[in-house]
NUTOR-503583 format. One record per atom (N, C-alpha, C, CB): x, y, z. Coordinates in nm, 2 decimals, decimal comma. Atoms other than C-alpha are relative to their C-alpha. Glycine has a CB too. Layout:
residues N
+--------+--------+--------+
|      X |      Y |      Z |
+--------+--------+--------+
|      X |      Y |      Z |
...
+--------+--------+--------+
//
This chain:
residues 84
+--------+--------+--------+
|      X |      Y |      Z |
+--------+--------+--------+
|  -0,01 |  -0,08 |   0,13 |
|  10,86 |  12,52 |  18,86 |
|  -0,15 |   0,03 |  -0,03 |
|   0,07 |  -0,09 |  -0,13 |
|   0,15 |  -0,04 |   0,05 |
|  10,48 |  12,48 |  18,78 |
|  -0,07 |   0,07 |   0,09 |
|  -0,10 |  -0,13 |  -0,03 |
|   0,05 |  -0,07 |  -0,10 |
|  10,37 |  12,61 |  19,11 |
|   0,03 |   0,14 |   0,02 |
|   0,02 |  -0,06 |   0,12 |
|  -0,05 |  -0,12 |   0,00 |
|  10,60 |  12,91 |  19,08 |
|  -0,07 |   0,09 |  -0,12 |
|   0,14 |   0,00 |  -0,01 |
|   0,06 |  -0,06 |   0,12 |
|  10,46 |  12,99 |  18,73 |
|  -0,16 |   0,04 |   0,01 |
|   0,02 |  -0,10 |  -0,11 |
|   0,14 |  -0,01 |  -0,02 |
|  10,09 |  12,94 |  18,83 |
|   0,00 |   0,14 |   0,12 |
|  -0,08 |  -0,16 |   0,06 |
|   0,00 |  -0,11 |  -0,10 |
|  10,17 |  13,19 |  19,14 |
|   0,01 |   0,12 |  -0,07 |
|   0,12 |  -0,02 |   0,11 |
|  -0,06 |  -0,12 |   0,08 |
|  10,35 |  13,43 |  18,91 |
|  -0,14 |   0,06 |  -0,08 |
|   0,14 |  -0,06 |  -0,11 |
|   0,13 |  -0,05 |   0,07 |
|  10,04 |  13,45 |  18,69 |
|  -0,11 |   0,05 |   0,06 |
|  -0,05 |  -0,10 |  -0,07 |
|   0,10 |  -0,06 |  -0,06 |
|   9,80 |  13,49 |  18,93 |
|   0,03 |   0,16 |   0,09 |
|  -0,05 |  -0,11 |   0,10 |
|  -0,04 |  -0,14 |  -0,07 |
|  10,01 |  13,77 |  19,11 |
|  -0,01 |   0,10 |  -0,11 |
|   0,15 |   0,01 |   0,07 |
|   0,00 |  -0,10 |   0,11 |
|  10,04 |  13,93 |  18,78 |
|  -0,15 |   0,04 |  -0,04 |
|   0,08 |  -0,06 |  -0,14 |
|   0,16 |  -0,05 |   0,03 |
|   9,65 |  13,93 |  18,72 |
|  -0,06 |   0,07 |   0,10 |
|  -0,10 |  -0,13 |  -0,01 |
|   0,06 |  -0,07 |  -0,09 |
|   9,59 |  14,05 |  19,06 |
|   0,05 |   0,13 |   0,00 |
|   0,00 |  -0,05 |   0,12 |
|  -0,07 |  -0,14 |   0,01 |
|   9,82 |  14,34 |  19,01 |
|  -0,05 |   0,07 |  -0,11 |
|   0,16 |  -0,02 |  -0,01 |
|   0,05 |  -0,06 |   0,12 |
|   9,67 |  14,41 |  18,68 |
|  -0,12 |   0,08 |   0,04 |
|  -0,04 |  -0,10 |  -0,10 |
|   0,13 |  -0,04 |  -0,03 |
|   9,33 |  14,43 |  18,82 |
|   0,00 |   0,10 |   0,11 |
|  -0,10 |  -0,13 |   0,04 |
|  -0,01 |  -0,11 |  -0,10 |
|   9,43 |  14,65 |  19,11 |
|   0,03 |   0,13 |  -0,07 |
|   0,12 |  -0,03 |   0,11 |
|  -0,03 |  -0,12 |   0,08 |
|   9,58 |  14,89 |  18,87 |
|  -0,11 |   0,06 |  -0,07 |
|   0,09 |  -0,03 |  -0,10 |
|   0,12 |  -0,05 |   0,06 |
|   9,27 |  14,90 |  18,66 |
|  -0,11 |   0,07 |   0,10 |
|  -0,06 |  -0,12 |  -0,07 |
|   0,07 |  -0,05 |  -0,11 |
|   9,06 |  14,96 |  18,97 |
|   0,04 |   0,14 |   0,06 |
|   0,00 |  -0,09 |   0,10 |
|  -0,05 |  -0,13 |  -0,09 |
|   9,27 |  15,23 |  19,14 |
|   0,06 |   0,11 |  -0,10 |
|   0,13 |  -0,04 |   0,12 |
|  -0,07 |  -0,08 |   0,06 |
|   9,42 |  15,41 |  18,86 |
|  -0,10 |   0,11 |  -0,07 |
|   0,10 |  -0,09 |  -0,09 |
|   0,09 |  -0,09 |   0,05 |
|   9,25 |  15,74 |  18,74 |
|   0,04 |   0,05 |  -0,13 |
|  -0,02 |   0,11 |   0,10 |
|  -0,04 |  -0,05 |   0,12 |
|   9,39 |  15,75 |  18,39 |
|  -0,09 |  -0,04 |  -0,12 |
|   0,13 |  -0,05 |  -0,02 |
|   0,09 |   0,03 |   0,14 |
|   9,23 |  15,73 |  18,03 |
|   0,03 |  -0,15 |  -0,03 |
|   0,04 |   0,11 |  -0,14 |
|  -0,01 |   0,15 |   0,07 |
|   9,18 |  15,38 |  17,87 |
|   0,12 |  -0,03 |  -0,07 |
|  -0,12 |  -0,02 |  -0,11 |
|  -0,12 |   0,03 |   0,08 |
|   9,45 |  15,43 |  17,64 |
|   0,15 |  -0,01 |   0,08 |
|   0,00 |   0,10 |  -0,11 |
|  -0,12 |  -0,01 |  -0,08 |
|   9,71 |  15,53 |  17,90 |
|   0,00 |  -0,14 |   0,09 |
|   0,01 |   0,15 |   0,11 |
|   0,02 |   0,13 |  -0,09 |
|   9,60 |  15,25 |  18,12 |
|   0,05 |  -0,12 |  -0,09 |
|  -0,16 |  -0,02 |   0,05 |
|  -0,01 |   0,12 |   0,09 |
|   9,60 |  14,99 |  17,85 |
|   0,16 |   0,00 |  -0,03 |
|  -0,10 |   0,01 |  -0,14 |
|  -0,14 |  -0,02 |   0,03 |
|   9,97 |  15,11 |  17,77 |
|   0,09 |  -0,05 |   0,13 |
|   0,03 |   0,15 |  -0,04 |
|  -0,06 |   0,03 |  -0,13 |
|  10,07 |  15,08 |  18,14 |
|  -0,01 |  -0,14 |   0,03 |
|  -0,06 |   0,08 |   0,12 |
|   0,04 |   0,15 |  -0,04 |
|   9,91 |  14,73 |  18,19 |
|   0,09 |  -0,09 |  -0,09 |
|  -0,17 |  -0,05 |  -0,02 |
|  -0,11 |   0,08 |   0,07 |
|  10,11 |  14,60 |  17,86 |
|   0,12 |   0,00 |   0,05 |
|   0,01 |   0,04 |  -0,12 |
|  -0,15 |  -0,02 |  -0,05 |
|  10,44 |  14,74 |  17,99 |
|   0,03 |  -0,10 |   0,11 |
|   0,03 |   0,14 |   0,06 |
|  -0,02 |   0,08 |  -0,12 |
|  10,39 |  14,58 |  18,32 |
|  -0,02 |  -0,16 |  -0,03 |
|  -0,11 |   0,06 |   0,11 |
|   0,02 |   0,16 |   0,02 |
|  10,28 |  14,24 |  18,18 |
|   0,12 |  -0,05 |  -0,09 |
|  -0,15 |  -0,03 |  -0,09 |
|  -0,11 |   0,02 |   0,08 |
|  10,55 |  14,26 |  17,93 |
|   0,13 |  -0,03 |   0,08 |
|   0,01 |   0,12 |  -0,08 |
|  -0,11 |   0,02 |  -0,07 |
|  10,80 |  14,30 |  18,19 |
|  -0,01 |  -0,12 |   0,11 |
|   0,04 |   0,11 |   0,04 |
|   0,01 |   0,14 |  -0,09 |
|  10,66 |  14,04 |  18,42 |
|   0,03 |  -0,12 |  -0,09 |
|  -0,16 |  -0,02 |   0,07 |
|  -0,02 |   0,13 |   0,09 |
|  10,67 |  13,78 |  18,12 |
|   0,17 |   0,02 |  -0,01 |
|  -0,09 |   0,00 |  -0,17 |
|  -0,15 |   0,02 |   0,01 |
|  11,03 |  13,88 |  18,08 |
|   0,10 |  -0,04 |   0,12 |
|   0,03 |   0,13 |  -0,05 |
|  -0,09 |   0,03 |  -0,14 |
|  11,14 |  13,86 |  18,43 |
|  -0,03 |  -0,15 |   0,01 |
|  -0,06 |   0,09 |   0,15 |
|   0,03 |   0,14 |  -0,01 |
|  10,95 |  13,51 |  18,43 |
|   0,07 |  -0,09 |  -0,08 |
|  -0,13 |  -0,02 |  -0,02 |
|  -0,06 |   0,07 |   0,09 |
|  11,13 |  13,39 |  18,14 |
|   0,15 |  -0,01 |   0,03 |
|  -0,04 |   0,05 |  -0,14 |
|  -0,14 |  -0,02 |  -0,04 |
|  11,46 |  13,50 |  18,27 |
|   0,04 |  -0,11 |   0,11 |
|   0,01 |   0,15 |   0,07 |
|   0,01 |   0,07 |  -0,13 |
|  11,38 |  13,33 |  18,60 |
|   0,02 |  -0,16 |  -0,04 |
|  -0,14 |   0,03 |   0,08 |
|   0,01 |   0,14 |   0,05 |
|  11,29 |  13,00 |  18,42 |
|   0,13 |  -0,04 |  -0,07 |
|  -0,12 |  -0,01 |  -0,10 |
|  -0,13 |   0,02 |   0,08 |
|  11,61 |  13,01 |  18,19 |
|   0,11 |  -0,02 |   0,12 |
|   0,05 |   0,13 |  -0,10 |
|  -0,12 |   0,00 |  -0,10 |
|  11,83 |  13,07 |  18,51 |
|  -0,03 |  -0,15 |   0,06 |
|   0,02 |   0,13 |   0,12 |
|   0,03 |   0,09 |  -0,08 |
|  11,65 |  12,80 |  18,68 |
|   0,04 |  -0,16 |  -0,08 |
|  -0,15 |   0,02 |   0,05 |
|  -0,04 |   0,11 |   0,09 |
|  11,69 |  12,54 |  18,38 |
|   0,15 |  -0,01 |  -0,01 |
|  -0,06 |   0,03 |  -0,15 |
|  -0,16 |   0,01 |   0,01 |
|  12,06 |  12,62 |  18,36 |
|   0,05 |  -0,06 |   0,13 |
|   0,07 |   0,14 |  -0,03 |
|  -0,05 |   0,08 |  -0,13 |
|  12,10 |  12,53 |  18,73 |
|  -0,02 |  -0,14 |   0,00 |
|  -0,07 |   0,06 |   0,13 |
|   0,05 |   0,14 |  -0,01 |
|  11,90 |  12,21 |  18,68 |
|   0,10 |  -0,09 |  -0,09 |
|  -0,16 |  -0,02 |  -0,04 |
|  -0,10 |   0,07 |   0,10 |
|  12,14 |  12,11 |  18,37 |
|   0,13 |  -0,01 |   0,06 |
|   0,01 |   0,08 |  -0,13 |
|  -0,13 |   0,01 |  -0,05 |
|  12,45 |  12,20 |  18,55 |
|   0,02 |  -0,11 |   0,10 |
|   0,03 |   0,12 |   0,06 |
|  -0,03 |   0,08 |  -0,10 |
|  12,37 |  12,00 |  18,84 |
|  -0,03 |  -0,15 |  -0,06 |
|  -0,10 |   0,05 |   0,13 |
|   0,03 |   0,12 |   0,07 |
|  12,24 |  11,71 |  18,60 |
|   0,14 |  -0,06 |  -0,05 |
|  -0,10 |   0,02 |  -0,12 |
|  -0,13 |   0,04 |   0,06 |
|  12,59 |  11,72 |  18,42 |
|   0,09 |  -0,03 |   0,12 |
|   0,06 |   0,12 |  -0,09 |
|  -0,07 |   0,03 |  -0,10 |
|  12,76 |  11,72 |  18,76 |
|   0,00 |  -0,13 |   0,05 |
|  -0,04 |   0,07 |   0,09 |
|   0,05 |   0,13 |  -0,05 |
|  12,58 |  11,43 |  18,90 |
|   0,06 |  -0,10 |  -0,11 |
|  -0,17 |  -0,01 |   0,00 |
|  -0,05 |   0,10 |   0,14 |
|  12,64 |  11,24 |  18,54 |
|   0,15 |  -0,03 |   0,02 |
|  -0,02 |   0,09 |  -0,16 |
|  -0,14 |   0,02 |   0,00 |
|  13,01 |  11,30 |  18,57 |
|   0,05 |  -0,06 |   0,12 |
|   0,06 |   0,13 |  -0,01 |
|  -0,03 |   0,07 |  -0,12 |
|  13,03 |  11,21 |  18,93 |
|  -0,03 |  -0,14 |  -0,01 |
|  -0,07 |   0,06 |   0,12 |
|   0,04 |   0,13 |   0,01 |
|  12,85 |  10,89 |  18,85 |
|   0,10 |  -0,08 |  -0,11 |
|  -0,15 |   0,00 |  -0,05 |
|  -0,09 |   0,07 |   0,09 |
|  13,07 |  10,80 |  18,55 |
|   0,15 |  -0,02 |   0,06 |
|   0,02 |   0,08 |  -0,14 |
|  -0,14 |   0,02 |  -0,08 |
|  13,38 |  10,88 |  18,77 |
|   0,02 |  -0,14 |   0,10 |
|   0,02 |   0,13 |   0,10 |
|   0,01 |   0,10 |  -0,13 |
|  13,27 |  10,64 |  19,04 |
|  -0,02 |  -0,16 |  -0,07 |
|  -0,15 |   0,04 |   0,10 |
|   0,02 |   0,14 |   0,06 |
|  13,16 |  10,36 |  18,79 |
|   0,11 |  -0,07 |  -0,06 |
|  -0,09 |   0,01 |  -0,08 |
|  -0,12 |   0,08 |   0,05 |
|  13,42 |  10,09 |  18,73 |
|  -0,06 |  -0,08 |  -0,09 |
|   0,08 |  -0,08 |   0,10 |
|   0,03 |   0,09 |   0,09 |
|  13,40 |   9,88 |  18,43 |
|  -0,01 |  -0,15 |   0,07 |
|   0,10 |   0,01 |  -0,12 |
|   0,02 |   0,12 |  -0,04 |
|  13,26 |   9,55 |  18,50 |
|   0,05 |  -0,12 |  -0,08 |
|  -0,11 |  -0,01 |   0,00 |
|  -0,07 |   0,12 |   0,08 |
|  13,43 |   9,23 |  18,39 |
|  -0,11 |  -0,11 |  -0,03 |
|   0,13 |  -0,07 |   0,09 |
|   0,07 |   0,08 |   0,04 |
|  13,18 |   9,06 |  18,20 |
|   0,05 |  -0,08 |  -0,13 |
|  -0,10 |   0,07 |  -0,02 |
|  -0,07 |   0,06 |   0,09 |
|  13,24 |   8,79 |  17,95 |
|  -0,03 |   0,07 |  -0,15 |
|  -0,02 |  -0,14 |   0,00 |
|   0,03 |  -0,08 |   0,12 |
|  13,08 |   9,01 |  17,66 |
|   0,09 |   0,11 |  -0,01 |
|  -0,13 |   0,05 |   0,01 |
|  -0,08 |  -0,11 |   0,01 |
|  13,31 |   9,28 |  17,74 |
|   0,15 |  -0,02 |  -0,02 |
|  -0,01 |   0,08 |   0,12 |
|  -0,13 |   0,03 |   0,01 |
|  13,64 |   9,09 |  17,71 |
|   0,04 |   0,00 |  -0,16 |
|   0,03 |  -0,14 |   0,06 |
|  -0,04 |   0,02 |   0,15 |
|  13,85 |   9,12 |  17,39 |
|   0,06 |  -0,13 |  -0,01 |
|   0,11 |   0,12 |  -0,06 |
|  -0,07 |   0,13 |   0,02 |
|  13,96 |   8,80 |  17,24 |
|   0,14 |   0,01 |   0,02 |
|  -0,02 |  -0,04 |  -0,13 |
|  -0,15 |   0,00 |   0,01 |
|  14,31 |   8,70 |  17,31 |
|   0,06 |  -0,06 |  -0,10 |
|   0,06 |  -0,04 |   0,10 |
|  -0,06 |   0,03 |   0,13 |
|  14,54 |   8,65 |  17,03 |
|   0,12 |  -0,14 |   0,03 |
|   0,07 |   0,14 |  -0,06 |
+--------+--------+--------+
//
């Protein structure tokens, strides 16, 4: 996840730099274009992170449920109820 985020940010920075160097627009137009692209990139990154987090939680809950189903109670002296 960390490598993805770093790569994403580096790619966004390189893309923004290319836009600045290649675009023959005025400063104000260019700033608005860059803001829009950066905000879109941030939104896409957040959505990807949320989706990945959901998948991880789903996998965690599945493994926990599987583990709890497979686990049998152990007959330990402290776990027994007193007989009447």
